[in-house]
ZAMARGU-4260 file (C-alpha; in steps of 0.2 Angstrom, whole numbers, plus 5000, padded with zeros to 4 digits):
<rodrens>
0) 4915/4963/5009 | 4919/4963/5027 | 4937/4962/5038 | 4939/4945/5046 | 4936/4945/5062
5) 4945/4938/5080 | 4958/4930/5072 | 4966/4927/5092 | 4982/4915/5088 | 4982/4916/5071
10) 4986/4936/5072 | 5002/4940/5068 | 5010/4958/5073 | 5015/4958/5054 | 4996/4964/5050
15) 4999/4980/5054 | 5010/4982/5040 | 4993/4980/5030 | 4989/4998/5037 | 5005/5004/5034
20) 5004/5001/5017 | 4987/5011/5014 | 4995/5024/5024 | 5011/5025/5012 | 4999/5025/4996
25) 4990/5043/5002 | 5008/5049/5004 | 5012/5042/4984 | 4996/5053/4979 | 5002/5068/4991
30) 5019/5068/4980 | 5008/5074/4964 | 5002/5089/4974 | 5017/5093/4981 | 5029/5092/4964
35) 5017/5096/4951 | 5005/5110/4959 | 5010/5128/4963 | 5014/5133/4981 | 5027/5147/4984
40) 5023/5151/4998 | 5021/5138/5007 | 5033/5121/5008 | 5021/5109/5004 | 5004/5111/4995
45) 4989/5119/5005 | 4970/5117/5005 | 4972/5137/4999 | 4986/5132/4986 | 4975/5118/4980
50) 4959/5130/4979 | 4968/5141/4968 | 4976/5126/4957 | 4958/5118/4954 | 4952/5136/4949
55) 4965/5139/4935 | 4959/5133/4918 | 4973/5118/4916 | 4962/5103/4914 | 4977/5091/4915
60) 4981/5100/4932 | 4965/5099/4940 | 4961/5082/4935 | 4978/5076/4941 | 4973/5086/4959
65) 4957/5079/4961 | 4961/5060/4958 | 4976/5064/4968 | 4965/5071/4983 | 4951/5057/4980
70) 4968/5045/4981 | 4972/5052/4998 | 4955/5051/5004 | 4954/5034/5003 | 4971/5027/5006
75) 4971/5036/5023 | 4952/5030/5028 | 4958/5012/5022 | 4975/5015/5034 | 4966/5021/5048
80) 4951/5007/5047 | 4965/4995/5047 | 4976/5004/5061 | 4959/5000/5073 | 4955/4982/5067
85) 4974/4981/5071 | 4972/4988/5089 | 4959/4975/5092 | 4966/4960/5084 | 4982/4961/5094
90) 4972/4967/5109 | 4966/4948/5110 | 4981/4940/5101 | 4990/4948/5119 | 4977/4936/5127
95) 4985/4918/5118 | 5000/4904/5121 | 5008/4912/5103 | 5008/4930/5110 | 5019/4924/5125
100) 5029/4911/5113 | 5032/4927/5100 | 5039/4935/5115 | 5052/4923/5120 | 5058/4920/5104
105) 5066/4930/5089 | 5050/4934/5081 | 5047/4946/5094 | 5055/4961/5084 | 5038/4959/5074
110) 5031/4968/5089 | 5043/4984/5080 | 5029/4985/5067 | 5019/4993/5078 | 5026/5011/5085
115) 5031/5008/5064 | 5012/5012/5058 | 5009/5024/5072 | 5022/5036/5065 | 5016/5032/5047
120) 4998/5037/5056 | 5005/5055/5061 | 5011/5057/5043 | 4994/5052/5039 | 4986/5065/5050
125) 4999/5081/5043 | 4993/5076/5027 | 4975/5077/5031 | 4975/5092/5038 | 4987/5102/5027
130) 4976/5099/5012 | 4958/5096/5017 | 4958/5109/5034 | 4957/5127/5029 | 4970/5140/5035
135) 4979/5128/5045 | 4995/5134/5040 | 4993/5148/5049 | 4994/5140/5064 | 5005/5126/5060
140) 5020/5135/5070 | 5007/5128/5086 | 5005/5113/5078 | 5024/5108/5076 | 5026/5106/5094
145) 5013/5094/5094 | 5020/5084/5082 | 5036/5082/5090 | 5028/5075/5106 | 5017/5063/5096
150) 5034/5057/5086 | 5041/5055/5104 | 5028/5045/5112 | 5031/5034/5095 | 5047/5035/5099
155) 5049/5030/5115 | 5040/5016/5111 | 5050/5011/5096 | 5066/5011/5108 | 5055/5002/5124
160) 5049/4988/5113 | 5068/4984/5104 | 5074/4987/5122 | 5063/4975/5127 | 5068/4960/5114
165) 5086/4965/5113 | 5093/4964/5132 | 5084/4948/5134 | 5094/4941/5118 | 5109/4949/5124
170) 5109/4942/5142 | 5101/4924/5137 | 5110/4921/5121 | 5094/4916/5114 | 5095/4921/5096
175) 5094/4906/5082 | 5105/4912/5069 | 5101/4897/5059 | 5082/4902/5058 | 5087/4921/5054
180) 5092/4918/5036 | 5084/4934/5030 | 5083/4953/5032 | 5068/4953/5045 | 5075/4960/5061
185) 5078/4974/5049 | 5060/4978/5055 | 5067/4989/5070 | 5078/4999/5058 | 5063/5001/5047
190) 5052/5009/5061 | 5067/5019/5072 | 5069/5028/5052 | 5051/5032/5051 | 5051/5040/5068
195) 5067/5049/5061 | 5060/5055/5045 | 5046/5060/5055 | 5053/5072/5068 | 5064/5080/5049
200) 5046/5087/5045 | 5047/5098/5057 | 5065/5101/5057 | 5063/5107/5038 | 5045/5116/5039
205) 5046/5126/5054 | 5053/5144/5054 | 5056/5144/5073 | 5073/5141/5077 | 5071/5133/5095
210) 5056/5120/5086 | 5067/5117/5071 | 5082/5113/5082 | 5074/5101/5094 | 5068/5091/5078
215) 5086/5091/5071 | 5093/5082/5085 | 5078/5070/5087 | 5078/5065/5069 | 5097/5063/5069
220) 5097/5053/5086 | 5084/5039/5077 | 5091/5041/5060 | 5107/5037/5067 | 5100/5022/5078
225) 5093/5013/5061 | 5111/5017/5054 | 5121/5008/5067 | 5109/4993/5070 | 5106/4993/5050
230) 5124/4987/5048 | 5123/4977/5062 | 5109/4966/5056 | 5113/4967/5035 | 5129/4959/5043
235) 5119/4946/5054 | 5106/4940/5039 | 5119/4939/5025 | 5130/4929/5034 | 5117/4917/5039
240) 5110/4918/5020 | 5124/4914/5014 | 5126/4898/5026 | 5110/4892/5024 | 5101/4901/5010
245) 5086/4913/5011 | 5070/4907/5018 | 5057/4906/5005 | 5044/4914/5015 | 5054/4929/5023
250) 5065/4933/5008 | 5053/4949/5005 | 5063/4956/5018 | 5079/4958/5005 | 5068/4973/4999
255) 5066/4980/5016 | 5081/4992/5012 | 5071/5000/5000 | 5060/5010/5011 | 5071/5012/5024
260) 5085/5021/5011 | 5071/5031/5006 | 5066/5036/5025 | 5085/5040/5030 | 5087/5048/5012
265) 5071/5060/5015 | 5075/5066/5033 | 5093/5071/5028 | 5086/5081/5014 | 5075/5088/5026
270) 5088/5090/5040 | 5100/5100/5026 | 5084/5112/5021 | 5082/5117/5040 | 5098/5121/5043
275) 5098/5132/5026 | 5082/5140/5030 | 5086/5144/5048 | 5105/5142/5052 | 5112/5150/5037
280) 5119/5134/5030 | 5124/5135/5014 | 5117/5120/5002 | 5118/5115/4984 | 5108/5107/4970
285) 5124/5094/4967 | 5125/5089/4985 | 5104/5084/4984 | 5112/5076/4966 | 5124/5067/4976
290) 5112/5060/4989 | 5098/5054/4981 | 5107/5046/4966 | 5117/5038/4979 | 5100/5032/4987
295) 5092/5025/4972 | 5110/5018/4968 | 5108/5005/4983 | 5088/5003/4983 | 5092/4998/4962
300) 5105/4984/4969 | 5096/4978/4982 | 5079/4980/4971 | 5085/4968/4959 | 5094/4955/4971
305) 5080/4953/4979 | 5067/4951/4965 | 5081/4936/4959 | 5081/4928/4974 | 5062/4928/4975
310) 5059/4924/4959 | 5070/4909/4959 | 5064/4901/4976 | 5044/4906/4969 | 5038/4920/4983
315) 5029/4928/4972 | 5018/4910/4962 | 5016/4905/4980 | 5013/4922/4991 | 5005/4933/4978
320) 4996/4923/4965 | 4998/4905/4975 | 4987/4898/4990 | 5000/4902/5001 | 4995/4916/5016
325) 5008/4926/5024 | 5005/4941/5033 | 5024/4945/5028 | 5021/4947/5013 | 5013/4964/5016
330) 5032/4969/5016 | 5030/4972/4998 | 5019/4986/4998 | 5033/4994/5007 | 5048/4994/4992
335) 5033/5000/4979 | 5029/5015/4991 | 5045/5021/4995 | 5053/5019/4976 | 5038/5030/4971
340) 5043/5043/4983 | 5058/5043/4982 | 5058/5043/4961 | 5049/5059/4965 | 5062/5068/4975
345) 5075/5060/4964 | 5066/5068/4948 | 5062/5087/4956 | 5077/5088/4966 | 5092/5080/4960
350) 5089/5077/4940 | 5078/5094/4937 | 5089/5106/4947 | 5102/5099/4940 | 5098/5103/4921
355) 5098/5084/4918 | 5082/5083/4915 | 5069/5098/4910 | 5051/5097/4919 | 5036/5093/4906
360) 5046/5090/4894 | 5048/5071/4887 | 5059/5061/4898 | 5053/5070/4914 | 5034/5062/4909
365) 5044/5044/4904 | 5048/5044/4921 | 5031/5050/4929 | 5024/5037/4917 | 5037/5024/4926
370) 5031/5031/4944 | 5013/5028/4943 | 5016/5010/4936 | 5027/5005/4950 | 5013/5015/4962
375) 4997/5005/4952 | 5007/4989/4953 | 5008/4992/4972 | 4990/4997/4973 | 4986/4979/4964
380) 4997/4970/4976 | 4991/4976/4992 | 4971/4973/4985 | 4975/4955/4981 | 4982/4952/4996
385) 4969/4960/5006 | 4957/4950/4998 | 4968/4934/4999 | 4970/4937/5020 | 4959/4949/5028
390) 4941/4949/5018 | 4929/4937/5019 | 4913/4938/5007 | 4895/4942/5012
</rodrens>
């Protein structure tokens, strides 16, 4: 099977979400290593800690570790392959009339999928380095500033793309509210939240106060931007949907708050950890439990609402199992990935520290089983979409 080429005017920046999806899957596999392997001296699993884990006599842990590492490797490879494919196709698309039309319409917000995906690429690179590069953590304090620079570049382009779009709309009044009966405009919020959570990693893990402090300020900056525009765009989107009804093809956007809330939740948690490690702020398991409970509650509400609406509109039968094609359908992967990731955080940083669930108990494995089911379901949908829209038979 090969990937189609030269889509030209048929290309959409939303195809970047195909690459984003595989990047997200690598994070879901990483969660098993983060929460189910020993790494007491490090904030995350490393090549060294995983080597020790694999040398143990625990067969189940060894199998889980190997499967997770294979999953990370395959997902990361697919992420990078589709990233380069998108870059090439996007360059061709920029030479078409459809690109100029997009730049003059409300769909210009789709360009925010580009910095969003590059933000994920930086996260994927960090995961690959941690688990596959020996002794990387010995020089990690030199890498954190480089990560800040990388996210700053992605953040600059995110702000520039959005500012160009927003300034055009605000100065010309060309925004068509009747055609935005969805939450697709939240793609910009998604991108800002991705940049924010990227900065928060250095804020939490660096032991140098200056590095951690700069990372916190930048993370808070982008999370705040995401929060402000999230409120604005939710109001606009729901006002239009209540007046005109949700549009079938873009109804998937009702689920976009699921990944956004995961990113905001993890960024907030990491900032709290950074304040605790480097600036002596007191934290408690209660605050973490409340934080993640609120995040999961919002995700459940919008998850159920979105499912009911899409089911009534026939979205799944048309764009997943049916013959209709829409690059926006790749947005389905993000909620599955985010629900899995947030599930791990809620379980291990919310429920277990509070004593509500014991680790490795029956309720624990039931929840892990649910998260695995969501992950597998997400993988199946992603491969279905790829076969339907990107792959061609030899």
